[in-house]
C-alpha positions as CSV (number, residue, x, y, z in Angstrom):
1,M,72.3,97.6,128.9
2,E,75.2,96.5,126.7
3,S,75.4,97.9,123.3
4,L,74.5,95.3,120.5
5,V,77.5,94.1,118.4
6,S,77.1,92.7,114.8
7,V,79.7,90.4,114.0
8,I,80.0,89.6,110.2
9,I,81.5,86.3,109.1
10,P,82.0,85.5,105.3
11,M,82.6,82.1,104.6
12,Y,83.6,79.9,101.3
13,N,84.5,76.5,101.6
14,I,86.1,76.5,105.3
15,E,84.3,73.6,106.8
16,K,87.5,72.7,108.6
17,Y,87.5,76.0,110.5
18,I,84.3,77.5,110.6
19,K,83.1,75.6,113.9
20,E,86.2,76.9,116.0
21,C,85.6,80.5,114.6
22,I,82.1,80.5,115.7
23,E,82.5,78.8,119.1
24,S,85.2,81.5,119.8
25,I,82.6,84.2,119.3
26,I,79.8,82.3,121.2
27,N,82.2,81.8,124.2
28,S,83.1,85.6,124.2
29,S,82.9,87.4,127.5
30,Y,80.7,90.1,125.8
31,K,77.3,88.3,125.1
32,H,75.2,91.1,123.5
33,L,75.8,89.8,119.8
34,E,74.3,88.9,116.6
35,I,76.5,86.6,114.7
36,I,75.7,86.9,111.0
37,V,77.3,84.3,108.8
38,V,77.3,84.7,105.1
39,D,78.1,81.7,102.9
40,D,79.2,82.6,99.5
41,F,77.8,79.7,97.6
42,S,80.4,77.1,99.3
43,T,80.5,73.5,98.0
44,D,81.6,71.8,101.0
45,N,79.7,71.0,104.3
46,G,80.4,74.2,106.2
47,K,76.6,75.2,105.7
48,E,75.5,72.2,107.8
49,V,78.1,73.2,110.7
50,V,76.4,76.7,110.9
51,K,72.8,75.3,110.8
52,E,73.7,73.4,114.0
53,F,74.9,76.6,115.6
54,V,71.6,78.3,114.5
55,K,69.5,75.6,116.2
56,K,71.5,75.9,119.5
57,D,71.9,79.7,119.7
58,S,69.4,82.5,118.7
59,R,72.2,85.0,118.1
60,V,73.4,83.1,115.1
61,I,72.1,84.2,111.8
62,F,72.7,82.3,108.7
63,L,72.3,83.9,104.9
64,E,73.3,82.1,101.8
65,N,74.4,83.6,98.5
66,L,72.6,82.3,95.5
67,K,75.8,82.4,93.5
68,N,79.5,82.9,94.3
69,S,79.8,86.6,94.5
70,G,83.0,87.3,96.0
71,V,84.0,88.4,99.5
72,C,83.1,92.2,99.1
73,K,79.5,91.5,98.1
74,T,79.3,89.0,100.9
75,R,80.5,91.4,103.5
76,N,78.0,93.9,102.2
77,R,75.1,91.6,102.6
78,G,76.1,91.2,106.2
79,L,76.4,94.7,106.7
80,Q,72.9,95.3,105.3
81,K,71.6,92.7,107.9
82,A,73.4,94.4,110.7
83,N,71.4,96.0,113.4
84,G,74.2,96.5,116.1
85,K,75.6,99.8,117.3
86,Y,78.9,98.5,116.5
87,V,80.1,96.1,113.9
88,V,83.2,93.7,113.7
89,F,84.3,91.4,110.9
90,V,85.6,88.0,111.5
91,D,87.1,85.9,108.7
92,G,85.6,82.5,108.7
93,D,89.0,80.6,109.2
94,D,90.2,83.0,112.2
95,F,89.1,83.2,115.6
96,I,89.2,85.6,118.5
97,S,90.1,85.4,122.4
98,E,87.6,85.5,125.0
99,F,87.9,89.4,125.9
100,W,88.5,90.7,122.4
101,I,85.0,92.1,121.7
102,E,84.6,93.3,125.3
103,N,87.8,95.2,125.1
104,L,86.9,96.7,121.8
105,V,83.4,97.9,123.0
106,K,85.0,99.3,126.1
107,S,87.4,101.3,124.0
108,I,85.2,102.7,121.4
109,E,82.7,103.8,124.2
110,K,85.2,105.3,126.2
111,E,87.1,107.2,123.5
112,K,84.0,108.1,121.6
113,S,85.9,106.9,118.5
114,D,84.5,106.2,114.9
115,V,87.0,103.2,114.8
116,V,89.0,101.2,117.3
117,I,92.0,99.1,116.1
118,G,92.6,96.0,118.2
119,K,95.6,93.8,118.8
120,A,96.3,90.8,116.5
121,K,98.3,87.6,116.5
122,N,99.2,85.2,113.6
123,Y,98.3,81.5,114.2
124,R,100.3,79.0,112.2
125,D,100.1,75.2,112.7
126,G,99.1,75.5,116.4
127,K,101.4,78.1,117.1
128,I,101.1,81.8,117.9
129,E,103.3,84.4,116.5
130,E,103.3,88.2,116.9
131,Y,101.6,90.2,114.1
132,Q,103.9,93.1,113.8
133,I,102.7,96.6,113.0
134,R,105.5,99.1,113.6
135,D,103.3,102.1,114.4
136,L,101.0,100.4,116.9
137,K,103.0,99.8,119.9
138,K,101.1,101.2,122.9
139,S,97.1,102.3,123.1
140,G,96.4,105.8,122.1
141,Y,94.8,107.9,119.3
142,L,96.2,107.8,115.6
143,K,96.0,110.0,112.8
144,F,95.1,108.9,109.4
145,E,97.7,110.6,107.5
146,N,100.5,108.8,109.6
147,I,99.2,105.2,110.0
148,R,100.9,102.6,108.1
149,L,98.4,100.5,106.4
150,N,100.4,97.9,104.7
151,K,99.7,95.6,107.7
152,N,97.1,97.5,109.2
153,G,95.0,97.8,105.9
154,V,92.8,94.7,107.3
155,I,89.3,94.9,108.3
156,W,89.2,92.2,110.9
157,N,91.2,94.0,113.9
158,K,88.9,96.6,114.0
159,I,85.3,97.6,115.7
160,Y,83.4,100.2,113.7
161,N,80.5,102.5,114.7
162,L,77.7,101.3,112.3
163,D,76.1,104.7,112.3
164,F,79.5,106.1,111.2
165,L,79.6,103.6,108.3
166,K,76.1,104.2,107.2
167,N,76.2,108.2,107.5
168,N,79.4,108.0,105.2
169,K,77.9,105.2,102.8
170,L,80.8,103.0,103.3
171,L,80.3,99.7,101.9
172,F,83.0,97.5,100.1
173,S,83.6,98.0,96.6
174,E,81.7,95.5,94.4
175,E,84.1,95.6,91.7
176,R,86.2,92.4,92.3
177,L,89.6,92.9,93.7
178,S,91.2,89.7,94.4
179,Y,94.1,91.6,96.0
180,G,93.5,94.8,98.2
181,E,89.8,94.7,98.8
182,D,90.2,95.1,102.6
183,L,92.7,98.0,102.1
184,E,90.5,99.9,99.6
185,F,87.6,99.6,102.2
186,V,90.0,100.7,105.4
187,Y,91.6,103.5,103.4
188,R,88.3,105.0,102.8
189,V,86.9,104.4,106.4
190,L,89.8,105.8,108.2
191,S,90.2,108.8,105.9
192,C,86.3,109.7,107.1
193,A,87.0,108.8,110.6
194,N,87.3,112.0,113.0
195,S,88.7,109.8,115.9
196,I,90.8,106.5,115.4
197,Y,92.2,104.7,118.3
198,Y,94.2,101.8,119.2
199,T,94.1,99.5,122.1
200,E,96.4,96.6,123.0
201,A,93.7,94.8,125.0
202,G,92.3,91.4,123.6
203,E,93.5,89.7,120.6
204,Y,92.4,88.4,117.1
205,Y,94.0,85.2,115.7
206,Y,94.8,85.3,111.9
207,R,95.3,82.0,110.4
208,L,98.1,81.6,108.2
209,G,99.0,78.8,105.9
210,R,95.5,77.9,104.6
211,P,95.7,77.2,100.9
212,L,92.5,78.7,99.8
213,S,90.9,81.7,101.1
214,L,88.3,84.3,100.1
215,S,90.9,87.1,99.7
216,Q,94.4,85.2,98.5
217,D,95.6,85.7,95.0
218,I,98.7,84.7,93.0
219,Y,101.8,86.8,92.9
220,S,101.7,87.6,89.2
221,K,100.5,89.9,86.3
222,K,96.9,89.6,87.9
223,R,98.5,91.1,91.1
224,V,99.8,94.0,89.1
225,E,96.3,94.6,87.6
226,N,94.9,94.4,91.0
227,L,97.4,96.9,92.4
228,T,96.7,99.3,89.6
229,L,93.0,99.2,90.1
230,L,93.4,99.7,93.7
231,L,95.8,102.6,93.3
232,K,93.5,104.1,90.7
233,K,90.5,103.8,93.2
234,L,92.3,105.1,96.2
235,V,93.8,108.3,94.1
236,S,90.3,109.0,92.7
237,F,89.1,108.8,96.4
238,T,91.8,111.0,97.7
239,K,91.2,113.8,95.0
240,S,87.5,113.9,96.3
241,S,88.0,113.5,99.9
242,K,91.2,115.9,100.1
243,R,92.9,113.7,102.9
244,Y,95.4,111.1,101.9
245,N,97.8,108.6,103.3
246,K,101.1,109.1,101.4
247,N,102.8,106.0,103.2
248,I,100.2,103.6,101.5
249,L,100.2,105.4,98.1
250,K,103.8,105.2,97.8
251,K,103.8,101.6,99.0
252,I,101.3,100.6,96.3
253,A,103.1,102.3,93.7
254,K,106.3,100.8,94.6
255,D,104.9,97.6,94.5
256,I,103.7,98.0,90.8
257,M,107.2,99.2,89.9
258,I,109.0,96.4,91.6
259,E,106.9,93.9,89.8
260,H,107.7,95.9,86.4
261,F,111.4,96.0,86.9
262,E,111.5,92.3,87.8
263,N,109.2,91.3,85.0
264,P,109.6,94.0,82.1
265,E,106.8,92.2,79.9
266,I,104.2,93.3,82.6
267,Q,102.9,96.4,81.5
268,V,102.2,99.1,84.0
269,D,100.4,102.6,83.9
270,L,103.3,104.9,84.5
271,R,101.1,107.7,84.4
272,L,99.2,106.5,87.0
273,V,102.4,105.8,89.1
274,R,103.7,109.1,88.5
275,G,100.5,110.9,89.4
276,V,101.1,109.7,93.2
277,G,103.6,112.6,93.2
278,Y,100.5,114.9,92.9
279,F,99.7,114.2,96.9
280,I,103.5,113.8,97.7
281,P,105.3,117.3,97.5
282,E,108.9,115.6,96.8
283,I,111.5,116.6,94.3
284,C,111.6,114.0,91.4
285,W,109.2,111.7,93.1
286,F,109.0,109.2,90.1
287,N,112.8,109.2,89.4
288,T,113.7,108.7,93.3
289,L,111.1,105.8,93.1
290,R,112.7,104.1,90.2
291,K,116.3,104.3,91.7
292,E,115.1,103.0,94.8
293,I,113.5,99.9,93.4
294,K,116.4,99.2,90.9
295,R,118.7,99.3,94.1
296,R,116.5,97.1,96.1
297,I,116.2,94.6,93.0
298,K,119.9,94.4,92.6
299,L,120.7,93.9,96.3
300,G,118.0,91.1,96.1
């Protein structure tokens, strides 16, 4: 018998896209699904679209938040409802290819992995574009310490063993991050995983160009505040877990410092940024970082 897969879809004011999203999942070649749609107190008519699917397909489950709670609490509610052996997350404005779930299930069961990463494509104005992740070029096992998480720090291109998430108490942080909530979760998940596998089979379509989303934020002082909070969370977790990914710690620290040098009025926690050197045994890490950033800004 096929293993049950829980598909969790958070939604907020995406009436225009939610039908295409759910239809792509219903039409998946893999049929043993529960499709959990969690509405985060939308003000459009997307809820009525979902209710029509509930009437037609018993696999569709619809939950409604009593107030706007943010994407992390919304996804956690879906996780708490999930009964599958495996779980995937699909953003309500995206959609999947016919064989995407089937291929992810085949990979996670064959490789006995805690997490399997699948292939993704960008979708913009009806056109499909490559979603470039430099270190994912062919199917195979990955080490957490070596993964480049800047583009791979999303939750939606992966399938997770639900018992693995529960046993490690892996939920989304409910301290609201308007930037980096996916990355914070994925960092903890992959650092706890004993086995991570990447498969080229199947495709997830990530929609670009939509003006409003559950996870978009302005590029500003607020972004620096979010990056700083994100870095604090990852550094704290890293100290307790003893496993770290220096690529992403350096990337976040660099982004904070670039914002600071471009906008000196934005105050940053320099002690926190310097502290990344605790995990990276490199001489004069902070000074090297400053010189590199200044050079990049000058060239830009």
